[in-house]
mmCIF file of the C-alpha atoms, coordinates in Angstrom:
data_MODEL
# 
_entry.id   MODEL 
# 
loop_
_atom_site.group_PDB 
_atom_site.id 
_atom_site.type_symbol 
_atom_site.label_atom_id 
_atom_site.label_alt_id 
_atom_site.label_comp_id 
_atom_site.label_asym_id 
_atom_site.label_entity_id 
_atom_site.label_seq_id 
_atom_site.pdbx_PDB_ins_code 
_atom_site.Cartn_x 
_atom_site.Cartn_y 
_atom_site.Cartn_z 
_atom_site.occupancy 
_atom_site.B_iso_or_equiv 
_atom_site.pdbx_formal_charge 
_atom_site.auth_seq_id 
_atom_site.auth_comp_id 
_atom_site.auth_asym_id 
_atom_site.auth_atom_id 
_atom_site.pdbx_PDB_model_num 
ATOM 1   C CA . UNK A 1 1   ? 56.878 -11.811 -11.932 1.00 0.00 ? 1   UNK A CA 1 
ATOM 2   C CA . UNK A 1 2   ? 53.035 -10.776 -12.394 1.00 0.00 ? 2   UNK A CA 1 
ATOM 3   C CA . UNK A 1 3   ? 50.021 -11.590 -14.321 1.00 0.00 ? 3   UNK A CA 1 
ATOM 4   C CA . UNK A 1 4   ? 47.287 -9.263  -15.403 1.00 0.00 ? 4   UNK A CA 1 
ATOM 5   C CA . UNK A 1 5   ? 43.830 -10.504 -15.102 1.00 0.00 ? 5   UNK A CA 1 
ATOM 6   C CA . UNK A 1 6   ? 40.407 -9.309  -16.200 1.00 0.00 ? 6   UNK A CA 1 
ATOM 7   C CA . UNK A 1 7   ? 39.190 -5.951  -14.895 1.00 0.00 ? 7   UNK A CA 1 
ATOM 8   C CA . UNK A 1 8   ? 42.865 -4.666  -14.275 1.00 0.00 ? 8   UNK A CA 1 
ATOM 9   C CA . UNK A 1 9   ? 43.707 -7.255  -11.593 1.00 0.00 ? 9   UNK A CA 1 
ATOM 10  C CA . UNK A 1 10  ? 46.901 -8.433  -11.055 1.00 0.00 ? 10  UNK A CA 1 
ATOM 11  C CA . UNK A 1 11  ? 48.192 -11.622 -9.459  1.00 0.00 ? 11  UNK A CA 1 
ATOM 12  C CA . UNK A 1 12  ? 52.102 -11.871 -8.016  1.00 0.00 ? 12  UNK A CA 1 
ATOM 13  C CA . UNK A 1 13  ? 53.308 -15.194 -9.498  1.00 0.00 ? 13  UNK A CA 1 
ATOM 14  C CA . UNK A 1 14  ? 57.184 -14.654 -7.852  1.00 0.00 ? 14  UNK A CA 1 
ATOM 15  C CA . UNK A 1 15  ? 58.971 -12.186 -5.772  1.00 0.00 ? 15  UNK A CA 1 
ATOM 16  C CA . UNK A 1 16  ? 62.521 -12.590 -5.782  1.00 0.00 ? 16  UNK A CA 1 
ATOM 17  C CA . UNK A 1 17  ? 65.878 -10.964 -5.964  1.00 0.00 ? 17  UNK A CA 1 
ATOM 18  C CA . UNK A 1 18  ? 67.398 -13.450 -8.098  1.00 0.00 ? 18  UNK A CA 1 
ATOM 19  C CA . UNK A 1 19  ? 67.588 -13.099 -11.864 1.00 0.00 ? 19  UNK A CA 1 
ATOM 20  C CA . UNK A 1 20  ? 68.115 -16.606 -12.459 1.00 0.00 ? 20  UNK A CA 1 
ATOM 21  C CA . UNK A 1 21  ? 65.086 -17.696 -10.468 1.00 0.00 ? 21  UNK A CA 1 
ATOM 22  C CA . UNK A 1 22  ? 62.865 -15.370 -12.275 1.00 0.00 ? 22  UNK A CA 1 
ATOM 23  C CA . UNK A 1 23  ? 64.555 -16.513 -15.640 1.00 0.00 ? 23  UNK A CA 1 
ATOM 24  C CA . UNK A 1 24  ? 63.839 -19.962 -14.614 1.00 0.00 ? 24  UNK A CA 1 
ATOM 25  C CA . UNK A 1 25  ? 60.287 -19.487 -13.592 1.00 0.00 ? 25  UNK A CA 1 
ATOM 26  C CA . UNK A 1 26  ? 59.415 -17.690 -16.663 1.00 0.00 ? 26  UNK A CA 1 
ATOM 27  C CA . UNK A 1 27  ? 61.106 -20.390 -18.911 1.00 0.00 ? 27  UNK A CA 1 
ATOM 28  C CA . UNK A 1 28  ? 59.068 -23.120 -17.171 1.00 0.00 ? 28  UNK A CA 1 
ATOM 29  C CA . UNK A 1 29  ? 55.578 -20.970 -17.766 1.00 0.00 ? 29  UNK A CA 1 
ATOM 30  C CA . UNK A 1 30  ? 56.608 -20.631 -21.395 1.00 0.00 ? 30  UNK A CA 1 
ATOM 31  C CA . UNK A 1 31  ? 57.541 -24.544 -21.630 1.00 0.00 ? 31  UNK A CA 1 
ATOM 32  C CA . UNK A 1 32  ? 54.303 -25.599 -20.122 1.00 0.00 ? 32  UNK A CA 1 
ATOM 33  C CA . UNK A 1 33  ? 52.435 -22.892 -22.665 1.00 0.00 ? 33  UNK A CA 1 
ATOM 34  C CA . UNK A 1 34  ? 54.127 -24.516 -25.589 1.00 0.00 ? 34  UNK A CA 1 
ATOM 35  C CA . UNK A 1 35  ? 53.241 -28.097 -24.235 1.00 0.00 ? 35  UNK A CA 1 
ATOM 36  C CA . UNK A 1 36  ? 49.494 -27.080 -23.692 1.00 0.00 ? 36  UNK A CA 1 
ATOM 37  C CA . UNK A 1 37  ? 49.344 -25.566 -27.242 1.00 0.00 ? 37  UNK A CA 1 
ATOM 38  C CA . UNK A 1 38  ? 51.129 -28.573 -28.737 1.00 0.00 ? 38  UNK A CA 1 
ATOM 39  C CA . UNK A 1 39  ? 48.490 -30.962 -27.222 1.00 0.00 ? 39  UNK A CA 1 
ATOM 40  C CA . UNK A 1 40  ? 45.627 -28.615 -28.194 1.00 0.00 ? 40  UNK A CA 1 
ATOM 41  C CA . UNK A 1 41  ? 46.875 -28.843 -31.775 1.00 0.00 ? 41  UNK A CA 1 
ATOM 42  C CA . UNK A 1 42  ? 47.518 -32.955 -31.409 1.00 0.00 ? 42  UNK A CA 1 
ATOM 43  C CA . UNK A 1 43  ? 43.562 -33.193 -30.300 1.00 0.00 ? 43  UNK A CA 1 
ATOM 44  C CA . UNK A 1 44  ? 42.539 -30.950 -33.016 1.00 0.00 ? 44  UNK A CA 1 
ATOM 45  C CA . UNK A 1 45  ? 44.157 -32.951 -35.673 1.00 0.00 ? 45  UNK A CA 1 
ATOM 46  C CA . UNK A 1 46  ? 42.988 -35.930 -33.965 1.00 0.00 ? 46  UNK A CA 1 
ATOM 47  C CA . UNK A 1 47  ? 39.169 -34.387 -34.388 1.00 0.00 ? 47  UNK A CA 1 
ATOM 48  C CA . UNK A 1 48  ? 39.875 -33.762 -38.016 1.00 0.00 ? 48  UNK A CA 1 
ATOM 49  C CA . UNK A 1 49  ? 41.277 -37.116 -38.924 1.00 0.00 ? 49  UNK A CA 1 
ATOM 50  C CA . UNK A 1 50  ? 38.009 -38.653 -37.219 1.00 0.00 ? 50  UNK A CA 1 
ATOM 51  C CA . UNK A 1 51  ? 35.747 -36.257 -39.029 1.00 0.00 ? 51  UNK A CA 1 
ATOM 52  C CA . UNK A 1 52  ? 37.002 -36.768 -42.249 1.00 0.00 ? 52  UNK A CA 1 
ATOM 53  C CA . UNK A 1 53  ? 36.893 -40.484 -41.843 1.00 0.00 ? 53  UNK A CA 1 
ATOM 54  C CA . UNK A 1 54  ? 33.295 -39.949 -40.793 1.00 0.00 ? 54  UNK A CA 1 
ATOM 55  C CA . UNK A 1 55  ? 32.558 -37.946 -43.808 1.00 0.00 ? 55  UNK A CA 1 
ATOM 56  C CA . UNK A 1 56  ? 34.231 -40.197 -46.021 1.00 0.00 ? 56  UNK A CA 1 
ATOM 57  C CA . UNK A 1 57  ? 31.457 -42.957 -45.457 1.00 0.00 ? 57  UNK A CA 1 
ATOM 58  C CA . UNK A 1 58  ? 28.665 -40.465 -46.467 1.00 0.00 ? 58  UNK A CA 1 
ATOM 59  C CA . UNK A 1 59  ? 27.320 -39.907 -50.021 1.00 0.00 ? 59  UNK A CA 1 
ATOM 60  C CA . UNK A 1 60  ? 28.985 -37.502 -51.844 1.00 0.00 ? 60  UNK A CA 1 
ATOM 61  C CA . UNK A 1 61  ? 26.168 -34.917 -52.148 1.00 0.00 ? 61  UNK A CA 1 
ATOM 62  C CA . UNK A 1 62  ? 26.587 -34.804 -48.116 1.00 0.00 ? 62  UNK A CA 1 
ATOM 63  C CA . UNK A 1 63  ? 30.237 -34.511 -48.249 1.00 0.00 ? 63  UNK A CA 1 
ATOM 64  C CA . UNK A 1 64  ? 29.942 -31.538 -50.586 1.00 0.00 ? 64  UNK A CA 1 
ATOM 65  C CA . UNK A 1 65  ? 27.094 -29.979 -48.466 1.00 0.00 ? 65  UNK A CA 1 
ATOM 66  C CA . UNK A 1 66  ? 29.215 -30.001 -45.289 1.00 0.00 ? 66  UNK A CA 1 
ATOM 67  C CA . UNK A 1 67  ? 32.393 -28.541 -47.237 1.00 0.00 ? 67  UNK A CA 1 
ATOM 68  C CA . UNK A 1 68  ? 30.328 -25.823 -48.476 1.00 0.00 ? 68  UNK A CA 1 
ATOM 69  C CA . UNK A 1 69  ? 28.812 -25.006 -45.057 1.00 0.00 ? 69  UNK A CA 1 
ATOM 70  C CA . UNK A 1 70  ? 32.108 -24.720 -43.424 1.00 0.00 ? 70  UNK A CA 1 
ATOM 71  C CA . UNK A 1 71  ? 33.489 -22.569 -46.443 1.00 0.00 ? 71  UNK A CA 1 
ATOM 72  C CA . UNK A 1 72  ? 30.455 -20.315 -45.452 1.00 0.00 ? 72  UNK A CA 1 
ATOM 73  C CA . UNK A 1 73  ? 30.813 -20.462 -41.763 1.00 0.00 ? 73  UNK A CA 1 
ATOM 74  C CA . UNK A 1 74  ? 34.325 -19.638 -42.166 1.00 0.00 ? 74  UNK A CA 1 
ATOM 75  C CA . UNK A 1 75  ? 33.877 -16.636 -44.729 1.00 0.00 ? 75  UNK A CA 1 
ATOM 76  C CA . UNK A 1 76  ? 30.925 -15.539 -42.398 1.00 0.00 ? 76  UNK A CA 1 
ATOM 77  C CA . UNK A 1 77  ? 33.366 -15.172 -39.529 1.00 0.00 ? 77  UNK A CA 1 
ATOM 78  C CA . UNK A 1 78  ? 35.675 -13.247 -41.436 1.00 0.00 ? 78  UNK A CA 1 
ATOM 79  C CA . UNK A 1 79  ? 33.177 -11.082 -42.268 1.00 0.00 ? 79  UNK A CA 1 
ATOM 80  C CA . UNK A 1 80  ? 32.199 -10.309 -38.877 1.00 0.00 ? 80  UNK A CA 1 
ATOM 81  C CA . UNK A 1 81  ? 35.564 -9.693  -38.236 1.00 0.00 ? 81  UNK A CA 1 
ATOM 82  C CA . UNK A 1 82  ? 35.915 -6.828  -40.537 1.00 0.00 ? 82  UNK A CA 1 
ATOM 83  C CA . UNK A 1 83  ? 33.176 -5.190  -38.497 1.00 0.00 ? 83  UNK A CA 1 
ATOM 84  C CA . UNK A 1 84  ? 34.612 -5.989  -35.157 1.00 0.00 ? 84  UNK A CA 1 
ATOM 85  C CA . UNK A 1 85  ? 37.753 -4.194  -36.237 1.00 0.00 ? 85  UNK A CA 1 
ATOM 86  C CA . UNK A 1 86  ? 35.540 -1.206  -36.971 1.00 0.00 ? 86  UNK A CA 1 
ATOM 87  C CA . UNK A 1 87  ? 34.056 -0.997  -33.471 1.00 0.00 ? 87  UNK A CA 1 
ATOM 88  C CA . UNK A 1 88  ? 30.962 -3.350  -33.902 1.00 0.00 ? 88  UNK A CA 1 
ATOM 89  C CA . UNK A 1 89  ? 30.178 -5.472  -31.302 1.00 0.00 ? 89  UNK A CA 1 
ATOM 90  C CA . UNK A 1 90  ? 27.825 -8.577  -31.572 1.00 0.00 ? 90  UNK A CA 1 
ATOM 91  C CA . UNK A 1 91  ? 24.308 -9.636  -30.491 1.00 0.00 ? 91  UNK A CA 1 
ATOM 92  C CA . UNK A 1 92  ? 21.699 -11.913 -30.884 1.00 0.00 ? 92  UNK A CA 1 
ATOM 93  C CA . UNK A 1 93  ? 18.064 -10.684 -31.811 1.00 0.00 ? 93  UNK A CA 1 
ATOM 94  C CA . UNK A 1 94  ? 15.044 -12.671 -31.933 1.00 0.00 ? 94  UNK A CA 1 
ATOM 95  C CA . UNK A 1 95  ? 13.078 -11.996 -35.339 1.00 0.00 ? 95  UNK A CA 1 
ATOM 96  C CA . UNK A 1 96  ? 10.664 -13.565 -37.456 1.00 0.00 ? 96  UNK A CA 1 
ATOM 97  C CA . UNK A 1 97  ? 13.143 -16.246 -38.951 1.00 0.00 ? 97  UNK A CA 1 
ATOM 98  C CA . UNK A 1 98  ? 14.228 -16.801 -35.402 1.00 0.00 ? 98  UNK A CA 1 
ATOM 99  C CA . UNK A 1 99  ? 17.282 -15.308 -33.267 1.00 0.00 ? 99  UNK A CA 1 
ATOM 100 C CA . UNK A 1 100 ? 19.761 -14.372 -35.510 1.00 0.00 ? 100 UNK A CA 1 
ATOM 101 C CA . UNK A 1 101 ? 23.469 -13.174 -35.036 1.00 0.00 ? 101 UNK A CA 1 
ATOM 102 C CA . UNK A 1 102 ? 23.736 -9.089  -35.754 1.00 0.00 ? 102 UNK A CA 1 
ATOM 103 C CA . UNK A 1 103 ? 26.640 -6.905  -35.744 1.00 0.00 ? 103 UNK A CA 1 
ATOM 104 C CA . UNK A 1 104 ? 25.874 -3.744  -33.790 1.00 0.00 ? 104 UNK A CA 1 
ATOM 105 C CA . UNK A 1 105 ? 27.653 -0.478  -34.033 1.00 0.00 ? 105 UNK A CA 1 
ATOM 106 C CA . UNK A 1 106 ? 28.598 0.789   -30.328 1.00 0.00 ? 106 UNK A CA 1 
ATOM 107 C CA . UNK A 1 107 ? 26.092 3.611   -30.136 1.00 0.00 ? 107 UNK A CA 1 
ATOM 108 C CA . UNK A 1 108 ? 23.238 1.126   -31.194 1.00 0.00 ? 108 UNK A CA 1 
ATOM 109 C CA . UNK A 1 109 ? 22.200 3.066   -34.199 1.00 0.00 ? 109 UNK A CA 1 
ATOM 110 C CA . UNK A 1 110 ? 23.166 0.552   -36.915 1.00 0.00 ? 110 UNK A CA 1 
ATOM 111 C CA . UNK A 1 111 ? 22.332 -3.219  -36.809 1.00 0.00 ? 111 UNK A CA 1 
ATOM 112 C CA . UNK A 1 112 ? 23.869 -5.184  -39.680 1.00 0.00 ? 112 UNK A CA 1 
ATOM 113 C CA . UNK A 1 113 ? 23.471 -8.987  -40.327 1.00 0.00 ? 113 UNK A CA 1 
ATOM 114 C CA . UNK A 1 114 ? 25.651 -10.368 -43.344 1.00 0.00 ? 114 UNK A CA 1 
ATOM 115 C CA . UNK A 1 115 ? 23.339 -13.020 -44.918 1.00 0.00 ? 115 UNK A CA 1 
ATOM 116 C CA . UNK A 1 116 ? 24.264 -15.806 -46.898 1.00 0.00 ? 116 UNK A CA 1 
ATOM 117 C CA . UNK A 1 117 ? 22.354 -16.586 -50.436 1.00 0.00 ? 117 UNK A CA 1 
ATOM 118 C CA . UNK A 1 118 ? 22.867 -20.047 -51.124 1.00 0.00 ? 118 UNK A CA 1 
ATOM 119 C CA . UNK A 1 119 ? 21.686 -19.778 -54.741 1.00 0.00 ? 119 UNK A CA 1 
ATOM 120 C CA . UNK A 1 120 ? 24.234 -16.959 -55.225 1.00 0.00 ? 120 UNK A CA 1 
ATOM 121 C CA . UNK A 1 121 ? 26.862 -18.486 -53.256 1.00 0.00 ? 121 UNK A CA 1 
ATOM 122 C CA . UNK A 1 122 ? 27.039 -15.128 -51.601 1.00 0.00 ? 122 UNK A CA 1 
ATOM 123 C CA . UNK A 1 123 ? 26.632 -12.628 -48.855 1.00 0.00 ? 123 UNK A CA 1 
ATOM 124 C CA . UNK A 1 124 ? 24.901 -9.491  -48.677 1.00 0.00 ? 124 UNK A CA 1 
ATOM 125 C CA . UNK A 1 125 ? 24.594 -7.052  -45.866 1.00 0.00 ? 125 UNK A CA 1 
ATOM 126 C CA . UNK A 1 126 ? 21.157 -6.313  -44.229 1.00 0.00 ? 126 UNK A CA 1 
ATOM 127 C CA . UNK A 1 127 ? 20.862 -3.407  -41.926 1.00 0.00 ? 127 UNK A CA 1 
ATOM 128 C CA . UNK A 1 128 ? 18.437 -1.660  -39.803 1.00 0.00 ? 128 UNK A CA 1 
ATOM 129 C CA . UNK A 1 129 ? 19.080 1.737   -37.883 1.00 0.00 ? 129 UNK A CA 1 
ATOM 130 C CA . UNK A 1 130 ? 17.505 0.819   -34.278 1.00 0.00 ? 130 UNK A CA 1 
ATOM 131 C CA . UNK A 1 131 ? 17.037 -2.895  -32.795 1.00 0.00 ? 131 UNK A CA 1 
ATOM 132 C CA . UNK A 1 132 ? 13.189 -2.756  -32.871 1.00 0.00 ? 132 UNK A CA 1 
ATOM 133 C CA . UNK A 1 133 ? 13.532 -3.004  -36.966 1.00 0.00 ? 133 UNK A CA 1 
ATOM 134 C CA . UNK A 1 134 ? 16.010 -5.555  -36.746 1.00 0.00 ? 134 UNK A CA 1 
ATOM 135 C CA . UNK A 1 135 ? 13.262 -7.588  -34.790 1.00 0.00 ? 135 UNK A CA 1 
ATOM 136 C CA . UNK A 1 136 ? 11.154 -6.834  -37.121 1.00 0.00 ? 136 UNK A CA 1 
ATOM 137 C CA . UNK A 1 137 ? 13.062 -7.402  -40.031 1.00 0.00 ? 137 UNK A CA 1 
ATOM 138 C CA . UNK A 1 138 ? 12.585 -4.113  -41.494 1.00 0.00 ? 138 UNK A CA 1 
ATOM 139 C CA . UNK A 1 139 ? 15.799 -4.322  -43.266 1.00 0.00 ? 139 UNK A CA 1 
ATOM 140 C CA . UNK A 1 140 ? 17.687 -2.419  -45.881 1.00 0.00 ? 140 UNK A CA 1 
ATOM 141 C CA . UNK A 1 141 ? 19.696 -4.911  -48.200 1.00 0.00 ? 141 UNK A CA 1 
ATOM 142 C CA . UNK A 1 142 ? 22.983 -3.427  -49.433 1.00 0.00 ? 142 UNK A CA 1 
ATOM 143 C CA . UNK A 1 143 ? 23.528 -3.384  -53.173 1.00 0.00 ? 143 UNK A CA 1 
ATOM 144 C CA . UNK A 1 144 ? 27.030 -5.012  -52.668 1.00 0.00 ? 144 UNK A CA 1 
ATOM 145 C CA . UNK A 1 145 ? 27.375 -8.821  -52.920 1.00 0.00 ? 145 UNK A CA 1 
ATOM 146 C CA . UNK A 1 146 ? 30.196 -10.597 -51.384 1.00 0.00 ? 146 UNK A CA 1 
ATOM 147 C CA . UNK A 1 147 ? 30.438 -13.861 -53.653 1.00 0.00 ? 147 UNK A CA 1 
ATOM 148 C CA . UNK A 1 148 ? 32.385 -16.773 -52.106 1.00 0.00 ? 148 UNK A CA 1 
ATOM 149 C CA . UNK A 1 149 ? 34.618 -17.484 -55.041 1.00 0.00 ? 149 UNK A CA 1 
ATOM 150 C CA . UNK A 1 150 ? 35.908 -13.839 -55.098 1.00 0.00 ? 150 UNK A CA 1 
ATOM 151 C CA . UNK A 1 151 ? 39.567 -13.346 -54.035 1.00 0.00 ? 151 UNK A CA 1 
ATOM 152 C CA . UNK A 1 152 ? 39.191 -13.246 -49.894 1.00 0.00 ? 152 UNK A CA 1 
ATOM 153 C CA . UNK A 1 153 ? 41.632 -10.536 -49.392 1.00 0.00 ? 153 UNK A CA 1 
ATOM 154 C CA . UNK A 1 154 ? 40.048 -7.937  -52.045 1.00 0.00 ? 154 UNK A CA 1 
ATOM 155 C CA . UNK A 1 155 ? 36.535 -9.061  -50.795 1.00 0.00 ? 155 UNK A CA 1 
ATOM 156 C CA . UNK A 1 156 ? 37.606 -8.252  -47.256 1.00 0.00 ? 156 UNK A CA 1 
ATOM 157 C CA . UNK A 1 157 ? 38.890 -4.945  -48.383 1.00 0.00 ? 157 UNK A CA 1 
ATOM 158 C CA . UNK A 1 158 ? 35.917 -3.851  -50.422 1.00 0.00 ? 158 UNK A CA 1 
ATOM 159 C CA . UNK A 1 159 ? 33.652 -4.952  -47.377 1.00 0.00 ? 159 UNK A CA 1 
ATOM 160 C CA . UNK A 1 160 ? 35.830 -2.571  -45.157 1.00 0.00 ? 160 UNK A CA 1 
ATOM 161 C CA . UNK A 1 161 ? 35.581 0.473   -47.379 1.00 0.00 ? 161 UNK A CA 1 
ATOM 162 C CA . UNK A 1 162 ? 31.915 -0.377  -47.665 1.00 0.00 ? 162 UNK A CA 1 
ATOM 163 C CA . UNK A 1 163 ? 31.490 -0.155  -43.816 1.00 0.00 ? 163 UNK A CA 1 
ATOM 164 C CA . UNK A 1 164 ? 33.623 2.993   -43.625 1.00 0.00 ? 164 UNK A CA 1 
ATOM 165 C CA . UNK A 1 165 ? 31.394 4.605   -46.169 1.00 0.00 ? 165 UNK A CA 1 
ATOM 166 C CA . UNK A 1 166 ? 27.595 3.163   -45.126 1.00 0.00 ? 166 UNK A CA 1 
ATOM 167 C CA . UNK A 1 167 ? 27.714 2.072   -41.692 1.00 0.00 ? 167 UNK A CA 1 
ATOM 168 C CA . UNK A 1 168 ? 29.640 4.453   -39.465 1.00 0.00 ? 168 UNK A CA 1 
# 
């Protein structure tokens, strides 16, 4: 049995001529992994319960704001994932508004920033063709708008088509 690590390194975990011994070791490793994931899920559920309890004591407006912020972050993450699936990487860029998260085409000829517009409850894609323009916030705003209330599957499909047509 072996394990693949980073940068093509390999580790021998068990050398044996016994199929039963190899199976037992593999079964043990699998059960340990399951236990670890179950413990992680318990901790996550506990964290969510505690967060819910803390937030239930807040004013309703603050509860609503926190919920919307989490929804926005979740949607932003999914938008970035669509870029990553199209071969983009990520980079933090310091601009006039502070340091912001950009998705960058691998050849560094396209810098995109999904920007959330709170008043519209929607995202737009801002882009620049080089890092200097991104830093100076000389950005082109895509006319397509991706609304929070739009069905997610359709929105992400439309975004994917837009990336292929305009950013590749």
